[in-house]
C-alpha positions as CSV (number, residue, x, y, z in Angstrom):
1,M,-44.1,80.0,-36.7
2,N,-44.2,76.5,-35.2
3,P,-41.8,73.9,-36.6
4,T,-43.2,71.0,-38.7
5,S,-42.2,67.4,-38.1
6,V,-42.3,65.2,-41.2
7,V,-41.9,61.4,-40.9
8,E,-42.1,59.0,-43.8
9,R,-42.2,55.2,-43.3
10,A,-42.0,52.7,-46.1
11,T,-42.0,48.9,-45.7
12,K,-43.1,46.0,-47.9
13,E,-46.5,46.3,-46.2
14,T,-47.2,50.0,-45.9
15,T,-46.3,53.5,-47.1
16,I,-47.0,56.3,-44.6
17,R,-46.3,60.0,-44.5
18,V,-47.1,62.2,-41.6
19,E,-46.7,66.0,-41.0
20,A,-47.4,67.4,-37.6
21,R,-47.1,70.9,-36.1
22,I,-48.6,72.7,-33.2
23,G,-51.4,74.7,-34.7
24,T,-55.2,74.8,-34.5
25,G,-56.1,71.1,-34.9
26,V,-56.6,71.0,-38.7
27,A,-56.5,67.4,-40.0
28,T,-56.1,66.0,-43.5
29,V,-56.2,62.3,-43.2
30,S,-56.4,59.5,-45.7
31,T,-55.3,56.0,-44.4
32,T,-57.8,53.7,-46.3
33,V,-59.2,52.8,-42.8
34,P,-62.3,55.0,-42.2
35,F,-62.4,54.5,-38.4
36,L,-58.7,55.3,-38.1
37,D,-59.3,58.5,-40.2
38,H,-62.1,59.5,-37.9
39,M,-59.9,58.9,-34.8
40,L,-56.9,60.8,-36.2
41,T,-59.2,63.7,-37.1
42,A,-60.5,63.8,-33.5
43,L,-56.9,63.5,-32.1
44,A,-55.8,66.5,-34.2
45,K,-58.9,68.6,-33.3
46,Y,-58.6,68.0,-29.5
47,S,-54.8,68.3,-29.4
48,G,-54.5,71.4,-31.4
49,V,-51.9,69.6,-33.6
50,D,-52.2,70.2,-37.3
51,L,-51.9,66.7,-38.8
52,T,-51.6,65.5,-42.3
53,V,-51.5,61.7,-42.7
54,T,-51.5,59.6,-45.9
55,A,-51.2,55.8,-45.7
56,T,-51.6,52.8,-47.9
57,G,-50.9,49.2,-47.3
58,D,-51.8,45.6,-47.5
59,L,-53.8,44.9,-44.3
60,R,-55.8,47.0,-41.9
61,H,-53.7,45.8,-39.0
62,H,-50.4,46.9,-40.7
63,I,-51.8,50.3,-41.7
64,V,-53.1,51.0,-38.2
65,E,-49.9,49.9,-36.5
66,D,-47.5,51.7,-38.9
67,V,-49.6,54.9,-38.7
68,A,-49.4,54.8,-34.9
69,L,-45.6,54.5,-35.1
70,T,-45.3,57.3,-37.7
71,V,-47.7,59.7,-35.9
72,G,-45.9,59.0,-32.6
73,Q,-42.5,59.9,-34.2
74,A,-44.0,63.0,-35.8
75,I,-45.6,64.3,-32.7
76,A,-42.4,63.6,-30.7
77,G,-40.6,65.8,-33.2
78,I,-42.7,68.9,-32.2
79,V,-42.5,68.7,-28.4
80,P,-41.1,72.1,-27.3
81,V,-38.0,72.1,-25.0
82,G,-40.1,73.9,-22.5
83,A,-43.2,71.7,-22.8
84,A,-45.5,71.5,-19.8
85,R,-44.9,67.8,-20.3
86,Y,-47.9,66.4,-18.4
87,G,-51.6,66.2,-19.4
88,E,-54.7,64.7,-17.9
89,R,-58.3,64.6,-19.1
90,T,-61.5,62.5,-18.5
91,V,-63.9,62.5,-21.4
92,P,-67.5,61.3,-21.4
93,M,-69.0,60.1,-24.7
94,D,-72.6,58.9,-24.3
95,E,-72.4,55.9,-21.9
96,A,-68.6,55.8,-22.0
97,L,-66.3,57.5,-19.5
98,V,-62.5,57.4,-20.3
99,Q,-59.5,59.0,-18.6
100,A,-56.1,59.6,-20.2
101,V,-53.0,60.7,-18.3
102,L,-49.9,61.6,-20.3
103,D,-46.2,62.3,-19.7
104,A,-44.4,63.5,-22.8
105,G,-41.0,63.3,-21.0
106,G,-39.2,60.7,-23.1
107,R,-40.1,57.4,-21.4
108,P,-42.2,55.0,-23.4
109,F,-44.9,53.2,-21.5
110,Y,-48.5,52.4,-22.1
111,Q,-51.1,51.0,-19.8
112,G,-54.7,50.3,-20.9
113,P,-56.7,48.5,-22.0
114,V,-59.3,49.8,-24.4
115,P,-61.8,47.1,-25.6
116,S,-60.3,46.7,-29.1
117,S,-57.1,44.8,-29.7
118,L,-56.4,46.8,-32.8
119,Y,-56.6,50.2,-31.1
120,E,-54.9,48.8,-27.9
121,H,-52.0,48.1,-30.2
122,W,-52.3,51.6,-31.7
123,F,-51.9,53.3,-28.3
124,R,-49.0,51.1,-27.4
125,S,-47.2,51.6,-30.7
126,F,-47.8,55.4,-30.6
127,C,-46.3,55.6,-27.1
128,D,-43.3,53.4,-28.1
129,A,-42.5,55.7,-31.1
130,A,-43.2,59.0,-29.3
131,R,-41.5,57.9,-26.1
132,F,-44.5,59.0,-24.1
133,T,-46.0,57.5,-21.0
134,L,-49.8,57.1,-21.3
135,H,-52.3,55.6,-18.9
136,I,-55.9,55.1,-20.2
137,R,-58.6,54.1,-17.7
138,V,-62.0,53.1,-19.0
139,F,-64.4,53.8,-16.1
140,R,-67.5,52.6,-18.0
141,G,-68.9,52.0,-21.4
142,K,-70.6,49.4,-23.5
143,D,-70.1,50.6,-27.1
144,R,-66.5,50.0,-28.2
145,H,-66.7,52.9,-30.7
146,H,-67.6,55.3,-28.0
147,I,-64.8,54.0,-25.6
148,V,-62.1,54.1,-28.3
149,E,-63.2,57.6,-29.5
150,A,-63.3,59.0,-25.9
151,A,-59.8,57.6,-25.4
152,F,-58.5,59.4,-28.6
153,K,-60.2,62.6,-27.5
154,A,-58.8,62.4,-24.0
155,L,-55.3,61.8,-25.5
156,G,-55.8,64.8,-27.7
157,F,-56.7,67.0,-24.7
158,C,-53.6,65.6,-22.9
159,L,-51.4,66.5,-25.8
160,R,-52.8,70.0,-25.9
161,Q,-51.8,70.4,-22.2
162,A,-48.4,68.6,-22.4
163,L,-47.2,70.4,-25.6
164,T,-47.9,73.9,-24.2
165,D,-44.5,75.7,-24.2
166,T,-44.0,77.0,-20.6
167,G,-40.5,78.4,-21.3
168,S,-39.1,76.1,-18.5
169,V,-37.8,72.6,-18.6
170,F,-40.0,70.4,-16.4
171,S,-37.5,67.9,-15.1
172,T,-35.2,67.7,-12.2
173,K,-32.5,66.4,-14.6
174,G,-32.8,69.6,-16.7
175,S,-32.8,69.4,-20.5
176,V,-31.8,65.9,-21.6
177,S,-29.7,65.4,-24.7
178,V,-29.3,62.0,-26.3
179,Q,-27.1,61.4,-29.4
180,Q,-26.8,58.3,-31.5
181,G,-24.1,57.4,-33.9
182,A,-21.3,55.1,-34.6
183,P,-18.3,55.3,-32.3
């Protein structure tokens, strides 16, 4: 059975709870932001990550940002030691064509952009929290909804590839262990 990662985040602005595990892509999502619910459902489906997300908050921006941080932490918690680590996919959606390239190797970096400042911020916050490198290239598209959705689907396919357990550590450094704590 695959381990489940549970992350809870509570601030004055939001209350978020995320459960993630490598599974079949089943999503139960309720964030009070319908488009975000739609994107997270697509992310789960295409990644094969079972995702349960509940979120409430004061402003749409705060909910979207804090969900990105919490989902990033939860997905980082399910990366197998022997993960394939890398993923790449180009997704067409009507007139849009979007490519995502991912490294789940512990180095946070995001390069876009997507044509929505709110979802540009989502991808950056997700990468910071997950400690993933993600490059998104928008080759073409006019409809922002189609571009952003293609980006989420491409990220989902990348996660499916990167989280595959190969049984080997894909790093010349070997397995990296980092511990935090007081001296």
